C-alpha positions in Angstrom: 71.9 -123.4 97.2 68.1 -123.2 96.7 68.6 -121.8 93.2 71.4 -124.2 92.1 69.5 -125.5 89.1 68.8 -122.0 87.8 72.4 -121.4 86.9 74.4 -122.7 84.0 78.0 -124.0 84.5 79.8 -120.7 83.8 77.5 -118.9 86.3 78.1 -121.5 89.0 81.9 -121.2 88.4 81.6 -117.4 88.7 79.9 -117.8 92.0 82.7 -120.0 93.2 85.4 -117.6 92.1 83.6 -114.7 93.8 83.4 -116.6 97.1 79.5 -116.5 97.1 79.4 -120.3 97.2 81.9 -123.1 97.6 82.5 -126.2 95.4 81.4 -128.3 98.4 78.0 -126.5 98.3 77.6 -127.1 94.6 78.5 -130.8 95.0 76.0 -131.2 97.9 73.3 -129.5 95.8 74.0 -131.9 92.9 73.9 -134.9 95.2 70.6 -133.7 96.8 69.0 -133.4 93.3 70.2 -136.9 92.4 69.0 -138.5 95.6 65.6 -136.7 95.4 64.8 -137.3 91.7 66.9 -140.2 90.3 64.8 -142.9 91.9 62.2 -141.7 89.3 64.4 -140.7 86.4 67.1 -143.5 86.7 69.8 -141.5 84.9 72.8 -142.2 87.1 74.5 -145.6 87.1 77.5 -144.8 89.2 77.7 -142.4 92.1 81.2 -141.1 93.0 79.9 -138.8 95.8 82.7 -139.4 98.3 85.3 -138.7 95.6 83.5 -135.6 94.5 83.3 -134.3 98.1 87.0 -134.9 98.5 87.7 -133.1 95.3 85.6 -130.1 96.4 87.9 -129.6 99.4 90.9 -129.2 97.1 92.0 -125.8 95.7 89.7 -124.9 92.8 92.4 -124.1 90.2 92.0 -121.8 87.2 89.6 -123.8 85.0 86.7 -122.1 83.4 84.3 -124.5 85.2 86.2 -124.7 88.4 84.1 -126.3 91.1 81.2 -127.2 88.9 79.7 -130.8 89.2 79.9 -132.9 86.1 78.7 -136.3 84.8 80.5 -138.7 82.5 78.7 -141.0 80.1 78.9 -144.7 80.9 80.4 -145.6 77.6 83.8 -145.1 75.9 85.5 -142.5 78.1 87.7 -143.8 81.0 87.7 -142.4 84.5 90.4 -143.8 86.8 88.9 -146.2 89.4 85.4 -146.0 88.0 83.2 -148.7 86.6 82.7 -148.5 82.8 79.9 -150.9 82.0 79.0 -149.7 78.5 75.4 -150.4 79.6 76.1 -154.1 79.4 76.0 -157.0 81.9 79.1 -158.4 80.2 81.1 -155.3 81.3 79.5 -155.0 84.8 82.8 -155.6 86.5 85.0 -153.5 84.3 86.9 -150.8 86.2 89.0 -148.2 84.4 92.7 -148.1 85.4 93.3 -144.6 84.3 91.7 -141.4 82.9 91.3 -141.4 79.1 93.0 -138.5 77.3 89.7 -136.6 76.9 88.8 -137.1 80.6 92.1 -135.4 81.5 90.9 -132.4 79.4 87.6 -132.3 81.2 89.5 -132.1 84.4 91.5 -129.3 83.0 88.2 -127.3 82.7 87.9 -127.5 86.5 84.7 -129.7 86.7 84.2 -132.1 89.6 83.0 -135.4 88.3 80.3 -136.9 90.5 79.2 -140.0 88.6 78.2 -141.7 85.4 75.1 -141.2 83.2 73.4 -144.2 81.7 74.1 -145.4 78.1 72.4 -147.9 75.9 74.3 -151.1 75.6 77.5 -150.3 73.6 75.7 -147.2 72.3 73.7 -149.2 69.7 70.2 -147.9 70.3 69.1 -144.2 70.2 67.4 -144.7 73.6 68.4 -146.0 77.0 66.5 -149.1 78.2 69.0 -151.7 79.3 68.8 -155.0 81.0 71.6 -153.9 83.4 70.3 -150.5 84.5 66.7 -150.2 83.3 65.1 -147.3 81.4 66.1 -143.7 81.7 62.9 -141.6 81.9 62.4 -138.1 80.5 62.1 -135.4 83.1 59.5 -133.6 81.0 57.2 -136.6 81.1 58.4 -139.8 82.8 56.4 -142.1 80.5 58.6 -141.0 77.7 62.1 -141.7 76.7 65.1 -139.4 77.2 66.8 -140.5 74.0 70.2 -142.1 73.5 72.7 -143.3 73.6 73.7 -140.4 75.9 70.3 -140.5 77.6 71.5 -140.5 81.2 73.6 -137.4 80.7 70.7 -135.6 79.0 68.1 -136.5 81.5 70.5 -135.5 84.3 71.1 -132.0 82.9 67.4 -131.5 82.1 66.5 -132.5 85.7 69.0 -130.0 87.1 71.5 -132.4 88.7 74.4 -130.8 86.8 74.5 -127.9 84.3 76.5 -129.9 81.7 77.5 -133.5 81.1 79.7 -135.5 78.8 78.0 -137.2 75.8 79.2 -138.9 72.6 77.7 -139.1 69.1 78.2 -141.8 66.5 74.8 -141.6 64.7 73.1 -138.8 66.7 73.7 -139.8 70.3 74.3 -136.2 71.4 71.6 -134.5 69.4 68.8 -137.0 69.9 68.8 -137.0 73.7 69.3 -133.2 73.6 66.2 -132.9 71.5 64.3 -135.3 73.7 65.3 -133.4 76.9 65.1 -129.8 75.7 68.9 -129.1 75.7 71.7 -127.8 73.6 73.6 -130.6 72.0 76.5 -129.9 69.6 78.2 -132.7 67.7 81.5 -131.0 66.8 83.5 -131.4 63.6 85.3 -134.7 63.2 88.6 -134.6 65.2 87.8 -131.2 66.8 87.9 -133.0 70.1 90.8 -135.3 69.3 90.6 -139.0 69.3 93.6 -139.1 71.6 95.7 -142.3 72.0 92.9 -144.4 73.5 90.0 -143.6 71.0 90.0 -147.0 69.2 86.2 -146.8 68.5 86.7 -143.5 66.7 88.8 -144.9 63.8 85.9 -144.7 61.3 85.5 -140.9 61.9 81.8 -141.2 62.7 82.1 -140.7 66.5 82.8 -137.6 68.4 82.5 -136.5 72.1 81.3 -133.3 73.6 78.7 -132.2 76.2 75.0 -131.6 76.6 74.1 -128.3 78.2 71.3 -125.9 79.0 73.0 -122.9 77.5 75.0 -122.1 74.3 77.9 -120.5 76.2 78.5 -123.6 78.3 78.9 -125.7 75.2 81.2 -123.1 73.6 83.4 -122.8 76.7 83.9 -126.5 77.1 84.8 -126.9 73.5 87.4 -124.2 74.0 89.0 -126.3 76.7 88.8 -129.8 75.0 89.0 -128.9 71.3 92.7 -128.1 71.2 95.4 -129.9 69.1 96.7 -133.3 70.3 100.5 -133.7 70.2 101.4 -136.6 68.0 98.0 -136.9 66.4 98.1 -138.0 62.7 94.9 -136.0 62.1 94.9 -132.3 61.3 92.9 -130.3 63.7 90.4 -128.0 61.9 91.5 -124.4 62.5 89.4 -121.9 64.3 89.6 -118.1 64.3 89.4 -117.6 68.1 87.6 -118.8 71.2 84.1 -120.1 70.7 82.9 -118.4 73.8 83.5 -115.1 72.1 81.4 -116.2 69.1 78.3 -116.7 71.2 77.8 -112.9 71.7 78.7 -111.9 68.1 76.0 -111.1 65.6 75.9 -113.8 62.9 75.1 -111.4 60.1 72.7 -112.3 57.3 73.1 -116.0 56.8 71.9 -118.2 53.9 70.0 -121.0 55.6 68.8 -124.0 53.6 66.0 -125.9 55.2 64.0 -129.1 54.7 62.1 -131.8 56.5 62.6 -134.4 53.9 64.0 -137.6 55.3 66.6 -139.8 53.5 63.9 -142.3 52.8 61.6 -139.8 51.3 59.3 -139.5 54.3 58.3 -136.4 56.4 57.8 -135.6 60.0 54.6 -135.6 62.0 52.5 -132.5 61.5 53.4 -131.0 64.9 57.1 -131.2 64.1 56.6 -129.9 60.6 54.7 -126.9 62.0 57.5 -126.3 64.5 60.1 -126.2 61.8 58.0 -123.8 59.7 57.6 -121.5 62.7 61.4 -121.5 63.2 61.9 -120.7 59.5 59.6 -117.6 59.9 61.5 -116.6 63.0 64.8 -116.8 61.2 63.5 -114.8 58.3 62.3 -112.1 60.8 65.8 -112.0 62.2 67.1 -111.0 58.7 68.4 -114.4 57.4 67.7 -115.7 53.9 65.8 -118.9 54.1 66.0 -121.3 51.2 63.7 -124.3 50.9 66.1 -127.0 49.7 66.7 -130.7 50.5 70.1 -132.3 50.3 68.8 -134.8 47.7 68.8 -138.5 47.7 71.4 -139.6 50.3 70.1 -143.2 50.9 73.3 -144.6 49.4 75.5 -143.2 52.1 73.2 -144.6 54.8 73.3 -148.0 53.1 77.1 -147.9 52.8 77.6 -147.0 56.5 75.9 -150.2 57.7 79.0 -152.3 57.0 81.3 -149.7 58.5 79.4 -149.4 61.7 78.9 -153.2 61.9 82.6 -153.9 61.4 83.5 -151.2 64.0 81.1 -152.8 66.5 82.7 -156.2 65.9 86.2 -154.8 66.3 85.2 -153.0 69.5 83.7 -156.2 70.9 86.9 -158.1 70.0 88.8 -155.7 72.3 86.2 -156.1 75.0 86.4 -159.9 74.8 90.2 -159.8 74.8 90.1 -157.7 78.0 87.6 -160.1 79.6 89.5 -163.2 78.4 86.3 -164.9 77.3 83.3 -164.6 75.1 80.0 -163.3 76.5 78.0 -166.0 78.2 74.2 -166.5 77.7 72.3 -163.5 79.1 75.4 -161.3 79.4 74.6 -159.2 76.4 71.1 -158.3 75.3 69.4 -160.3 72.5 69.4 -157.3 70.2 73.2 -156.7 70.7 73.8 -160.4 70.2 71.9 -160.4 66.9 73.7 -157.3 65.7 77.1 -158.7 66.7 76.4 -162.0 64.9 75.6 -160.1 61.7 78.6 -157.8 62.1 81.0 -160.7 62.5 80.0 -161.8 59.0 81.3 -158.6 57.4 84.6 -159.2 55.6 87.5 -156.7 55.7 87.0 -156.1 52.0 83.4 -155.2 52.5 84.1 -152.9 55.4 86.8 -151.0 53.6 84.8 -150.8 50.4 81.9 -149.4 52.4 84.1 -146.8 54.2 85.5 -145.7 50.8 81.9 -145.3 49.6 80.9 -143.3 52.6 83.9 -140.9 52.3 83.3 -140.3 48.6 79.5 -139.9 48.9 80.1 -137.5 51.8 82.1 -135.2 49.6 79.0 -134.5 47.5 77.0 -133.5 50.6 79.7 -131.2 51.9 80.1 -129.6 48.5 76.4 -128.4 48.6 77.3 -126.1 51.6 79.3 -124.0 49.2 76.0 -122.3 48.3 74.6 -121.8 51.8 75.9 -121.3 55.3 73.7 -123.5 57.4 71.3 -126.4 56.9 68.2 -126.6 59.1 66.0 -129.7 59.7 64.3 -131.3 62.7 66.3 -133.7 64.8 63.4 -136.2 65.0 60.2 -136.8 63.0 58.1 -136.8 66.2 58.3 -135.8 69.9 60.1 -138.2 72.3 58.5 -141.6 72.1 57.1 -143.6 75.0 59.3 -145.9 77.0 59.6 -149.2 75.1 58.6 -147.9 71.7 62.0 -148.3 70.0 63.1 -151.7 71.3 60.1 -153.1 73.2 60.7 -156.8 73.3 62.1 -157.0 69.9 65.3 -158.9 69.2 65.1 -158.3 65.5 67.8 -155.8 64.4 65.9 -155.0 61.2 62.7 -154.0 63.2 64.6 -151.8 65.6 66.6 -150.3 62.8 63.4 -149.4 60.9 61.9 -147.8 64.0 65.0 -145.8 64.6 65.3 -144.8 61.0 61.7 -143.5 61.0 62.2 -141.6 64.2 65.8 -140.3 63.9 66.4 -140.0 60.1 68.3 -136.7 60.2 71.3 -136.6 62.5 73.5 -139.5 61.2 74.3 -138.0 57.8 76.5 -135.4 59.5 78.5 -138.1 61.3 79.3 -139.5 57.9 80.4 -136.1 56.5 82.1 -135.0 59.8 80.4 -131.6 59.9 79.4 -129.7 63.1 75.7 -130.2 63.9 73.7 -128.8 66.8 70.3 -129.5 68.3 68.5 -126.5 69.8 65.4 -126.6 72.0 63.3 -124.2 70.0 59.8 -125.8 70.2 57.5 -127.7 72.4 54.7 -130.2 71.6 51.1 -129.7 72.7 51.7 -132.5 75.2 54.6 -130.6 76.8 57.5 -132.4 75.3 60.6 -130.8 73.7 61.1 -130.6 69.9 64.6 -130.1 68.8 65.7 -128.3 65.6 69.1 -129.2 64.1 71.4 -126.7 62.6 74.4 -128.0 60.6 77.3 -125.9 59.5 80.1 -126.1 56.9 83.0 -128.4 57.8 85.0 -127.0 60.7 82.6 -124.0 61.0 81.4 -124.3 64.6 81.9 -120.5 64.8 78.9 -119.8 62.6 76.7 -122.2 64.6 77.7 -120.6 67.9 76.9 -117.1 66.6 73.5 -118.2 65.2 72.7 -120.2 68.3 73.6 -117.3 70.5 71.3 -115.1 68.5 68.4 -117.6 68.8 69.0 -118.0 72.5 68.6 -114.3 72.9 65.6 -113.9 70.6 63.8 -117.2 71.1 64.8 -118.0 74.7 64.2 -121.4 76.2 65.7 -121.1 79.7 62.2 -120.2 81.2 61.0 -123.7 80.2 61.5 -126.3 82.8 60.5 -130.0 83.0 57.8 -131.0 85.5 60.4 -132.5 87.8 
């Protein structure tokens, strides 16, 4: 398939169903792209090519993405027989014994998993530059970062290896790499994609899974497959009116859209990002929407409270990892930054962690309540275009320094992990140097439908599919 990378996932699946191409041809096209480009990009950390070729010879089934190649993030989600390193030398020999519950749902969609995309170590940093696997490079400009922690998945989709790939988001790890790589990245509502019986790290409610895609409809179609109720779950699944794929083609009507570039710390983005935001505001107004300049106020308290929650959750996750390994990490098996964060996290008491979680949940209510007066909130995803390789972590082992750099570059996404609201990055702008600039649209709690309708309109009126990275 010479034009493999020109199609989204649904289009490829339609070609398979029509008999125009076979799943085997799609798998070979994906493998060819990886073998040609990944020595430069370094997005893929595990290649399951023989397994994918065998799966492509089986009957395709009825899944909406039947026969379409797919990548899985190297963190969190289990795939039977595959390594799951979490980006860490300490987990270099970990092999999953079974598919996780969410992985079974991805298989229900008909995708053919072909490998794993790189993650930062235990998902801590919003970029992927690990001692185990090295740096993931941005297909738009290989001196720049692809974002994280789902950077391998995003770089792979942007480079055309696959039309969609699994990603996860605890503080922005779907939306940040989507913004860096010029993709669609939706963080669904909390529990829309169920935690399932094996989602221990999701207990705080910050983390969710979904996919990064090139088109809105691929994101909607996959959420229709995975975002269904989980039998036995103690958590209520937010209701939806109907299939999200149908919403993509529906007119959104006249929406009240609040917008701001104010950061939680009172800063502002670089002029190029500010100008891009203001252009999008004008475009939205021209489409008939009501644009309301309005920030969400001082939300620094919720960011401060979440530190103890995230730290305690990391320590608990590491305790499970250590129990599985039967030993503590040895010198050099986890990166200095991770070791420093873990040391700090282990000092957090149970009382402090629960008190912080209570604070986060109560403060989040005040944010969610503001959405009663508007439909969608618009901001940038990042304060600047994608940084150069090494900017965020460099050689630093000081968690405070890395945290400051991340807070300055990615101040917007995390708030909506704390509130649980759906939040989507769209590739609506480009920098003068040819790097993507993502805009973030956040909806009311459980209202992915409005986001899909608005995003579908923007994809039609302000299309981005003609823009391709240099690779």
